[in-house]
N, C-alpha and C positions, 0 to 999 in steps of 0.2 A: 790311283795308276801304278800298275806295275812297274817297277823299276828299270831300267835299259840303257842302253849305250846311246848316247845324242851327239852330234856334233854342234859346236858353237860358234858363230864366227865374230869377231871382233874389228871394228874399222877403224883404224888410227890412221889420221891424216892431219897434214895441213890445211890452213882453210884459206880460201881465196876471198877477196873484197866484194865480186860479184857472187849476190845470194844464187842467182838460179843456175848459175855455172856450178856453184860449187855444189848445191843440192845434187845436179845429175851427174857431178863426179862422184858423190857420196853412193849413188844408186846404182854407179857401174860397179864401186867394192862391191856393194851388196850383192851383185849378180854374180860377181866371180867368186862371192863365199859361198853362194846358193849353189854354184857349177862344181864346186869343191864337197858338197855333201852339209853342208850347213844348212839346218833346220831353223835353229834358233841364233838372230844375228843381232848384234848390239853397236849403238853408234855412242858416239864421244858427246860431252855436255854441249847445250847449246851448238849442236852439229854445224847449225845453217850459216851461220854468220861469223867474224871475227870475235873473241875476246874482249867484247867492248865496256864492260865493267871496270877497266884502266882508268878512264874517266868519269866524271860525271856530267851528263851531257842529255839534256833534254831530248833533245831530235833524236837521239837513239833511240825511243821507246818506242817508234817510227818501225823499228825492227821488229816487233811484236806481232803475233799473229793472232786470234782466235783459235781455238780445237772445238769441231773441224775447221781448218783453213786451209790455204792452197800447199803448202809443206805438207803438214800432216796426209792431207788427198793424193799429193804425187807418191808420198810413201806406201802409202797403202794399198793404192793400185798397182805398184811392183811389189809388195809382198801377196796380194792375189795373183797375181801374173806368174809367181815364182812356187806359190805354196808353202810360204816361211812365214814366221813371226819376227818381227821386228820390235826391239827397245828405241822408241824415238823421242829424244830429249828435244825440247823446245821453249823459247820464250814465249809465254802465252800471254795474248792480252783477253782478261776474264771482263773487264768493263772498263769505261774510261777511269784512268788513271788508279786501276788494279791491275798489276801484272804478276807473272808466278815465274819463276825458274822448273819448269813441269818437262813429265814426260809420260806419252802415252805405250802401251804394249799393243802393237797389234798384229793380229792372227793372222792363219794362213789365208782366209776368206777377203781379207782387207776390213774386217770390221775391228774396230778399237775393244779391248777386253777390260782396258780400265785408265784411268787417270791417276798420275802421281804428282804432288807438287812438294818440292825440296823444304824442308822444315829447318832445316839450320841455314840460317844465312851468315855469312862472313864480312866481316869489313874490315881491310888490311891494306897497306899500301898494294895499289895496283890491282886489287880486287876488291873494290866498292859495290858490292852487292846489295847490301842494304837500299841504296838509293834506290836502284830497280825493282827489287824484288820483297812482295808481300810474302812474309813465310807463310809453308804448306798450311793447311786447316782439314785437310782430308786424314790424316794421320796417317800411319804405316799401313801400307799394303801389301798383298800378294793376286796375283795374277795367274788364274790357270792357263797355259797353252797347252797343245796337243803333244809337247815335249816333254815339259816339266813345269812346278809352279814357282814363279818367279817371284823374287820379293826385291824391287826396284829402289833403290834411293839414290841421290847426285852430291858428288864431290865431298863438300863440307859435312855433309851426312857420313863420310867414311870414317871420321875422326870418334864417332860417337860411340861406343859398344852399348847402351842404351838402344840407340836404333835398330843394329845389327840385331839384338836380341829379341826387341819386339816384334820384329819382321819374321825373324826364324821359327819365332812362337805363333807365327800367324800358317807355318806349313812351308815357308819355303824350302826350296829344295837349293837353289843359286842365289844367292845375293848381287844384283848388278849394281854397279858404281859408273856410270857415265862422269867423266871428269875432264877437269880443265885447269891444270896447274901445273906450275914449272917454276923457274928461278928468276929470281932477278939478276940479270948479267953479272952484276958487280958483286954478287953473294957465291955464283957458283965454285969459284976455285976454292974457296975457305970452307962453304956449308953443304956445297951440294952433295956430294956423296952421302953425306949422313943424312940430308931431307930427303932423299931418294928412299934411303934405306927406312927409315922412319914411316915413309908414305907406305910402304912394299909390307912393313913389319906388321902395322895396325890392323891392316886389312886382312894380312894372313891369321893373324889372332883373331879376328871373327870368325875364319874357316873353323880354327881349332875349336874355340868357345863354343860355336854351336853345332859344330857335325855339319856343314853345308858347304857349296862350293861357293867359290866368291871369282866374278867376273868381272875385273877393273877397264876399262876402256878411256884412254887419254888420247890427249892432240897432240901435235908437235909442232915445231917451227917456231920462228922468233916472230913476235907481233907486237908493234908499239914502236915508237922512235928508234932510231939506228943507234943511238945512244943511251939507251933504256929499255922501258918495254920488259916482255917477259920471253924467255925461251923456255916454251912448253917440252917437258921431259919425254913425253912419250911412255915407254915400258909398259905398254899394256900388258896387264896378266892375268892367268886362270890358276887360281890356288885348290886344292881337291881338300876334303873336309879334315883330314889329317895337317893341313897347311904345306902340303906339297907342292911345288910351283909347277906347274905341267906344261907350260909354253908362256914364253915373255919374249916380246917386242924391243926392237932397239929405239933408237931415237929418230929414225925415219920413218917415211909413209909405208903401214905395211897393214897387209890384211891376216890376222891370225885365223885359221880353222883348229878347232883343239876338240878330240874324241874326249866325253865324260860316260863312268861309268856311274850311273845313278844309284846300282848297287851299293857303291862305297859307302854313300850315308850311313846305311844298316850298321852294315863292318865296323866303322868308327864309333856309332855310338854306341854298340853292344860291349866294346872294349874300354870306352872313354865315357861313362855313363854321365856326363854333368846335369843332362837334364832330370836325373833319376833323384842326383842327389843336392839339388836347388832348395836351400832355405829359404822358401816362399813366403813362409811366416814370420820372416826376419828381416825382410826388405823393404817397409814401408818407409824408410827414412830417403829412399832413393828419389822421391819427389820434392824433395828438400834443397835449397838454393845451395845450402851449405849447413851444416851441423854446427853450430856455435858451441853447442851445450858438451860436457865433460861425457 
C-alpha cells in the first residue's frame, strides 16, 4: 500500500454501569470521530463495562461475550454504516471457564479482520486480571485495514519491548494500545506525575525503536469505592515514528482525531536504520527467563 495521510480517532470516555447505554454512548463518539474525517477509530480496553478487575468476583464473568456477540455486532454495524475501521476491545467468552481480554479489528464492510488476545496479564492491587483472563495464545498479530497495517496490543502489553518489536516486525505501521490505567488515589500526589510520565515514555520509546506510529487510548473517571478504587488518568495520545507526540488528550472525556502521514515511517527508518543494524545472530538469549550465567 502506498503511504499516504490518514486520520485516526481515539475515543476516551468514562464508563457507565449500564452496559447497553455505554455502548451506545461510545458509538455516538465513533460517529463524531467519523464526521471529523477519521477512517480508523480506536476504543479503550474493555470499553463496554467498568473496569471490573478491581475485585475477584465470579459473577463478573457474566460480563463476557462470545465473539461475534451482541457488542461486537453492534460496533460492526456502525463500522459498515460509516465505512470506517474500528479497533474493538472486548471481554471474550471463549468457552465455559475460558475467558480472554481480547480485541477485534473491524473493517469498513463490518467484517472482522482478525482477533488478538492480550498476551501479558497483570496481577497487581486493583488490577486482578489473572483471576479473569487466560493469557493470549494467538501470538502477536497485524491486520491490514484499507488505511494502514495495524498492530494491536492491549494495556500491560505496552510495557514490553518484545511485544512491540515482534508486532512491528510483522509490518505494523501503527501500534495500537487500548488501555485501562490509572492512579490509586492515595498515591497520586506523590507518584502520579512520574507514573504518567513512565507510561508515556515507554510507549514513545516503542515508536522510536521500531519506526512506527503509536496510538494509545485510555479511559477516564473514578471507578470503585469513593474512598479508594482507581482514578483513570486518560491522556490518550499519538506519537509518530520519531517519538514526537502529535496530540494528547487531558483527563476528561475527549474524542481525538489526528492526521498521520504514513510516509514519515520511511523517512525516519532511513535516517535511524535500527532494523538494518540489528544483530539477530546474537539475540538468542532473549527467550531466557533470566540469564544466570556470567
